[in-house]
Every structure is written in C-alpha cells, then in structure tokens.
N, C-alpha and C positions, 0 to 999 in steps of 0.2 A: 482511553488509550489502551491498545492491546499490550504494549510493552512499556513498563513504567520508567525506564532509564535509557540513557544513550551511551553507555560505556562500550568500548570496542569489544566485540565477542558476545555481548548480550543481545542476541538478535533472533529473528525468525529466518534462519538461513535455509535456502533451497538447494538441493543437489542439481547441478546442470544449469541450463540457461532459462528454464521455465519452471513455474511453480504455481500452486493454488493455495489460497487461504480462505476458509469458510468461517464466518462469525455468525453464531446463532444468537438472536436477541430474544428477550423475554416477552416482547410485545411488538406489534406491527408499527413501523415508523415510515415516514415519508422524508428521506434524506434530501438535503439541499446542497450539500458539499461533503467532500472527503478530504482528509489531510494525510500526508505521508511524510514521515521524518526519517532521516538517515544521518549518521554522524558526518560532520563536515570533514573535508580533506585534512584540515589542520589537526584533527584528533585521530586520524587514521594512522596506525603504526607504519603503513607502507607509504603514506603521503598521497594515496589515491583512493577513490571510492568506486572502483570498477565493479564491485559487488552490488552497488546500489541498483534498485530496479530502474529500468529506463522506460520502456513502453508497458503500460498496464491498462486493464479494463476492469470495470466494476459492474457486476450484475446483481440484481435483486431477485430474491425468490419469495414467493408467498407462502410456500410450505416446504418442509425439509426434503421431501422426496420428489420435488418438481424436476422434470427432465431438463428443461431449459429455462434459464432466468431471463429477466428483462434487462437489456443493456442500458445502463445508466450513464455510461460515458467511457471514452477511450482517452488516455492521457499519456503525457511524457514527463517524467521527472527530470528536471534540469540539474545535472550534477555540479554545475558551476553556480547554481542559485543558492538560496537560503536552505538550511538543513530541513526546516519545516515548511512544506508547500501545500497550499490549498487548491483543490480542484472542484469547481461547481458541477452539480449534476447537469448533464447536457440534454437529457431527454425528459 
C-alpha cells in the first residue's frame, strides 16, 4: 500500500482535476490487478467524496526513462461502491 491509513486528510492529493503518480519497484513484476482505496462518504468531513478519483488509467514502464508506457487498463472508481475496489489488468 502506498498510503498506510485512511484518515481524512492523509492522502495523495492532486491540484486540479488531473494528476499522475509514479511508483518505482525494486524488481520487474507482472501485475494481475490493482486496488484503489478512498475514504467512504461516512468518514468524509463534508459527507461527500468528490475528491475521489473517477476515471484513471494504469501504465507499466520497463525502465525509468521510457517515453511511453504500456497501457494496462482504464478504470472508473465507483464513489458509491466499497472504499477499497479492485481492478484487473485488462491487457
């Protein structure tokens, strides 16, 4: 897990409506799924989670300075679903 807890305010916030997160791993892997977790509406101080990511894509890079990654999938986080959602690799 990139973030160890789910307290409001402890997050990887992005300015604006788009953002990027790059995670460098110590060895090559072949992922089968990804999980994304956001606080539930019930724990949100405002009662909504409009800051939750909605549409997102995951790319894989074979090396750090690669210009374009391989698209592993495009997904939609369901704000009315469970806080922790799993998304299988599509490609």
